[in-house]
N, C-alpha and C positions, 0 to 999 in steps of 0.2 A: 280873635285873630284868625285870618284865613289866608291860605296860600293856594294859588291855582296855577297850573302849568299844563302844557300839552306837549306831546311827543309822538313820533311815528313808530308803530310796531313793525320794524323792519328787521332784516337778517342780522345786522350788527347788534341791534338791541337784544334780539333773542339769544345770540351767542353770549353776550354779556350776562344776561339773566341766567343762562345755564351754568356758565363758568363760576359765577359768584355764589350760586345756590348749591352747587354740587357738594362742597365739603360739609354742608349741614343737612344733607338729605340721606335717605336710606339707601340710595343707589350709589353711594360713594365707593363701596367695596363690592367685589364679586360675591355671589351667594355660594360660598365654599361648601357649606353643608349640603345644599341642593345639588351641586355638581358631584360631590362624592357619592351622594345617594343614587343619582342617575347612573353614574359609571359602575357603582357596585351592583345595582340591580341589573344593569346590562351584562356585566360579567357573570353574575349568578345565572341569568337567563341563558347565556351562551354555554357555559361550562357545566352547570348543575342540572338545569332543566332541558338543555339541548334545544332551546327555542331561539335559533339564530336570528330570525327576523325581529323578534321582540328585543333581543339583546342589542342588535345593531341599531334598532330604533332608539333605545334608551341612550346609547352612547352618542348617536348623532344628535339627540336632543341636548345632551351636555355640550357638544361642540357648538350647536346653534346658540345655546345660552352664552357661551364664551364670545362668539361673534357679536351677539346682541350687546353684550357688555362693552366690547371694544369700540363698537360703532354707535354707542348711545347718544353721544353729543350730536353728530350730524343727523341721526335719525330723529331726535327730539326737535331740532331746529327745522328739519324738513317738514315734520308734522305741523309745526306752528306756521310755516310758510304756506302750507296748503289750507290752513284754516281761513274762515271768512274774515277774521280780524286782521290778517296780514296786510301790511302797507296802509292800514287805516290810522287815523289820528285818534289818540287816546287823550282824554282830559282828566287830570288828577287834581283833586281838591283835598287839602289838609286843613282841618279846622278843629274846634273844640270837641266835636263829636267823634272825629277819627279821620279815616281815609276813605275817600270814595273815588272810584275811577269808572269812566264810561267811554265806550267807543260805539260806533254805529251798530255793533252786533251783540255787545255784552256789557254789563255793568256789575260792579260789586261794591260793597261797603263793609269796612271793618271798623268797628267802634273801638275806642281806646280800651274799654273794659274787656274786649274779646282778645286782645293781643297778649299772648303769654310771654313773648320775648322779642325784643328789638335788637337785631345784630347789625353792627356797623362793619361792613366789609371794606376793602380798599377802594372799591369803585361804586358802592351803593349801600342800600339799607334793606335788610331782610326783615319782614314782619312774620313771626310765627304765631299761628293761632290754631284752634282745633280744626278749622276748615282747611288748613294747609299753610303753605308759605307764599308770600307775595314779595316780589323784588321791585325796588325802586332805584333807578340809577341816579347817582349824584349829578350826572351831567344834565338832568332835567330839573334839578332842584336848585333853588337859590341858597346862598349861605344862611340867610335868615330862616328859611324853611328847615335846613339841616339843624341849625341851632335850636329851633323850636321843637323838633323831634327829639333831640338829645335831652332837652329839659323835660319833656313829657315822659320820656323813657326812664329817666332817673327817678321819677315819682313812685 
């Protein structure tokens, strides 16, 4: 059995990818330990070592980390929009071997054996493997394809 579909890698698709993948990624929470370390080192540098420039640098690095966390969604989508693949057509094939996707600039293939976990989100499917996570929107899949993935994931 084989399912083939195509979709455009555009801004709404990238926003959906980010939103649906975020709860399952390492970037879902701020790096509290790293922030505490930077601020502590900054305060130690300022008050104990009297190295004000170094201390201010450490504290500003912590502030920058907070800003980067706050703006991670628009930053990630902007990076995707600047990539060569932006606004190109991607072709997705699902078959007995696994998943393969290609666009004019990149292609990947994930075999069923490589998939560690299949996560069904409200708007799509996340495939977790050692190589990372891949997101597939339900809007580009037929009901038959979704049912096929559910059956394969249950095995």
